[in-house]
C-alpha positions as CSV (number, residue, x, y, z in Angstrom):
1,M,38.7,35.3,90.2
2,S,40.5,38.1,88.4
3,L,41.5,37.2,84.9
4,N,45.0,38.5,85.6
5,R,45.4,37.2,89.1
6,S,44.7,33.6,89.9
7,T,44.4,32.1,93.4
8,V,44.6,28.6,94.6
9,D,41.4,28.5,96.7
10,N,39.0,29.7,93.9
11,V,40.4,27.5,91.2
12,Y,41.4,24.3,92.9
13,G,40.3,22.9,96.2
14,V,42.4,23.3,99.3
15,E,43.2,19.7,99.2
16,D,45.1,20.3,95.9
17,Q,47.5,22.7,97.5
18,V,51.0,21.5,98.4
19,S,52.8,22.0,101.7
20,P,53.8,25.6,102.6
21,V,57.4,24.4,102.6
22,V,57.1,23.9,98.8
23,Y,55.9,27.4,98.3
24,V,58.7,28.8,100.4
25,S,61.3,26.7,98.6
26,T,59.9,27.8,95.3
27,A,60.1,31.5,96.4
28,T,63.8,30.9,97.4
29,A,64.6,29.3,94.1
30,L,62.9,32.2,92.2
31,G,64.9,34.7,94.3
32,F,68.2,33.1,93.2
33,I,67.1,32.9,89.6
34,G,65.9,36.5,89.7
35,F,69.2,37.7,91.2
36,F,71.4,36.0,88.6
37,G,69.1,36.7,85.7
38,F,69.1,40.4,86.7
39,T,72.9,40.5,87.0
40,M,73.8,38.6,83.9
41,N,71.3,40.4,81.6
42,L,72.4,43.8,83.0
43,L,76.0,43.0,82.3
44,V,75.3,42.0,78.7
45,A,73.2,45.1,78.1
46,V,76.0,47.3,79.6
47,V,78.7,45.7,77.3
48,I,76.6,46.3,74.2
49,I,75.7,49.9,75.1
50,K,79.4,50.7,76.0
51,D,80.6,49.5,72.6
52,A,77.5,50.4,70.6
53,E,79.5,51.5,67.5
54,T,80.9,48.0,67.1
55,L,78.2,45.8,68.7
56,W,75.1,47.6,67.6
57,T,74.2,45.2,64.7
58,P,70.8,44.0,63.6
59,V,71.1,40.7,65.5
60,N,72.2,42.5,68.6
61,V,69.2,44.8,68.4
62,I,67.0,41.7,68.6
63,L,69.3,40.3,71.3
64,V,68.9,43.5,73.4
65,N,65.1,43.2,72.9
66,L,65.3,39.7,74.2
67,I,67.5,40.9,77.1
68,V,64.9,43.5,78.0
69,G,62.2,40.8,78.3
70,D,64.4,38.6,80.4
71,F,65.5,41.6,82.5
72,L,61.9,42.4,83.2
73,V,61.3,38.8,84.3
74,A,64.2,38.9,86.6
75,A,63.6,42.4,88.0
76,F,59.8,42.4,88.3
77,G,58.4,39.0,87.4
78,N,60.4,36.8,89.7
79,P,60.0,39.1,92.8
80,V,56.2,39.2,92.2
81,A,56.2,35.4,91.7
82,M,58.4,35.0,94.8
83,I,55.9,37.0,96.9
84,S,52.9,35.3,95.3
85,A,54.4,31.8,96.0
86,I,54.3,32.7,99.7
87,T,50.8,34.3,99.7
88,G,49.2,31.7,97.4
89,G,48.3,33.9,94.5
90,W,50.0,34.4,91.1
91,Y,50.0,37.0,88.4
92,A,49.9,35.2,85.1
93,W,49.4,37.9,82.5
94,F,52.7,39.7,83.0
95,M,54.8,36.6,82.9
96,S,52.9,35.2,79.9
97,T,53.5,38.4,78.0
98,L,57.2,38.2,78.6
99,G,57.3,34.5,77.7
100,F,55.6,35.1,74.4
101,A,58.0,38.1,73.8
102,S,61.0,35.8,74.3
103,I,59.5,33.3,71.8
104,G,59.0,36.1,69.3
105,N,62.5,37.5,69.7
106,L,64.0,34.0,69.2
107,T,62.0,33.6,66.0
108,V,63.1,37.0,64.7
109,M,66.8,36.1,65.5
110,A,66.4,32.9,63.6
111,V,65.0,34.8,60.6
112,E,67.8,37.4,60.8
113,R,70.5,34.6,60.8
114,W,68.7,33.0,57.8
115,L,68.7,36.2,55.8
116,L,72.4,36.9,56.7
117,V,73.6,33.4,55.6
118,V,71.1,32.4,52.8
119,R,70.1,35.8,51.5
120,P,73.0,38.1,52.4
121,M,71.8,40.8,49.9
122,K,68.5,41.0,51.8
123,A,70.0,41.1,55.4
124,L,68.2,43.1,58.0
125,S,69.2,46.7,58.7
126,I,69.3,48.1,62.2
127,R,66.1,50.1,61.4
128,H,64.3,46.9,60.3
129,A,65.5,45.1,63.4
130,K,64.1,47.9,65.6
131,I,60.8,47.7,63.8
132,L,60.7,43.9,64.2
133,G,61.6,44.3,67.9
134,F,58.6,46.6,68.4
135,F,56.2,44.2,66.6
136,V,57.5,41.4,68.8
137,W,55.9,43.1,71.8
138,I,52.7,43.7,69.8
139,Y,52.7,40.0,69.0
140,A,53.2,39.1,72.7
141,L,50.3,41.3,73.8
142,C,48.0,39.9,71.1
143,L,48.6,36.4,72.6
144,S,48.4,37.3,76.3
145,L,45.6,40.0,76.4
146,P,42.6,38.0,75.3
147,P,41.9,36.4,78.8
148,L,41.7,39.9,80.2
149,F,38.7,40.5,77.9
150,G,36.9,37.2,78.4
151,W,38.5,34.9,75.8
152,G,40.3,32.2,77.8
153,S,41.5,32.4,81.3
154,Y,44.5,32.1,83.6
155,S,44.8,29.6,86.5
156,P,47.4,27.9,88.7
157,E,49.4,25.0,87.3
158,A,52.3,22.7,88.2
159,G,51.2,21.8,91.7
160,N,49.7,25.2,92.3
161,V,53.2,26.8,92.5
162,S,52.9,28.8,89.2
163,C,50.2,30.4,87.1
164,S,49.6,30.4,83.4
165,V,46.9,29.9,80.7
166,S,44.2,27.5,81.8
167,W,45.3,24.7,79.5
168,E,43.1,22.0,81.1
169,V,40.0,24.1,81.8
170,H,37.3,23.8,79.1
171,D,34.9,26.6,79.7
172,P,32.3,27.3,77.1
173,V,31.7,30.8,78.5
174,T,35.3,31.9,77.9
175,K,35.7,29.7,74.9
176,S,39.0,28.5,76.3
177,E,39.4,25.7,73.7
178,S,39.5,28.1,70.8
179,Y,41.9,30.4,72.7
180,I,44.2,27.4,73.4
181,G,44.1,26.5,69.7
182,F,44.9,30.1,68.9
183,L,47.9,30.0,71.3
184,F,49.1,26.7,70.0
185,I,49.2,27.8,66.4
186,L,50.6,31.4,66.7
187,G,52.4,31.0,70.0
188,L,54.1,27.6,69.5
189,L,53.6,25.9,66.1
190,V,54.4,28.9,63.8
191,P,57.5,30.0,65.8
192,V,58.8,26.4,66.0
193,L,58.3,25.9,62.2
194,V,60.0,29.3,61.4
195,I,62.9,28.7,63.7
196,S,63.4,25.1,62.5
197,G,63.1,26.0,58.9
198,S,65.5,28.9,59.2
199,Y,68.3,26.9,60.9
200,A,67.7,23.9,58.6
201,A,68.2,26.3,55.6
202,I,71.3,27.7,57.2
203,I,72.8,24.2,57.7
204,L,72.0,23.2,54.1
205,T,73.6,26.4,52.8
206,L,76.7,25.9,54.9
207,R,77.0,22.3,53.6
208,R,76.7,23.4,50.0
209,V,79.3,26.1,50.6
210,R,81.7,23.5,52.2
211,K,81.1,21.1,49.3
212,R,81.9,23.8,46.8
213,A,85.0,24.8,48.8
214,G,86.1,21.1,48.7
215,L,85.6,20.9,45.0
216,N,87.5,24.1,44.4
217,S,90.3,22.8,46.6
218,Q,90.4,19.5,44.6
219,F,90.4,21.5,41.4
220,S,93.3,23.7,42.6
221,R,95.3,20.6,43.6
222,S,94.7,19.1,40.2
223,L,95.9,22.3,38.5
224,K,99.0,22.2,40.6
225,K,99.7,18.6,39.6
226,I,99.2,19.4,35.9
227,F,101.4,22.5,36.2
228,N,104.2,20.5,38.0
229,I,104.1,17.7,35.4
230,R,104.2,20.1,32.4
231,T,107.0,22.1,34.1
232,T,109.0,18.9,34.6
233,R,108.5,17.9,31.0
234,N,109.4,21.3,29.7
235,T,112.6,21.5,31.7
236,T,113.8,17.9,31.2
237,P,115.2,18.5,27.6
238,D,117.0,21.6,28.7
239,S,118.5,19.7,31.5
240,Q,119.6,16.9,29.2
241,N,121.1,19.4,26.7
242,T,123.0,21.1,29.5
243,A,124.4,17.9,30.7
244,L,125.5,16.8,27.2
245,T,127.2,20.2,26.7
246,M,129.1,19.8,30.0
247,V,130.2,16.3,29.0
248,N,131.4,17.5,25.6
249,R,133.4,20.3,27.1
250,Q,135.1,18.0,29.5
251,E,136.1,15.6,26.7
252,Q,137.6,18.4,24.7
253,R,139.7,19.5,27.7
254,N,141.0,16.0,28.1
């Protein structure tokens, strides 16, 4: 079995395969997903490129990087998967790389939002965003390439209608268990912790800002009340004197 291409017959027995109707149905669904994914991602990219002066911000640089990955999935990954679902073989490495790239982009976007809200003086520049976007692909390749060099492997999964890392195969030759641990830590655990921590910090910061705004609002209302009371007290004697003067003048006329 090729490390990049996995087939049903040489990984699972023929009895493990599902009906050909399932493969055709899967291919049809992948075709629709690929079409809409291709169209929507292309539209978003065109909108950002057309109004680059306004929309070309650090977060949108990362967003475009994410769009590129999703666009490649829709334009190349889904058609290959659609054909493979009919022929009974799947190409895992390409799709795994794009999947890890999406995880990396989402992680970088979370960090960018955290810097913008919590550390605004250290917010990412466009140049830094481009560099991080480049390293996202390096990160994805570091996670997906090892099986091509003998560390871990790819195999069919989900009823033999897709292909990914051999999560359930424990092969001492390829040391699959250590590779799965490597993926779990760097491909799942670290991104989840970074994303969760970033958005948790953002939520806490916004709550503190709202609380401060509420205190400032209460303080402003208190100042207004004090001002109104003092104004009323200061103007009351003048009003009384004015009233007494008008009464005295009226009595003199009479």
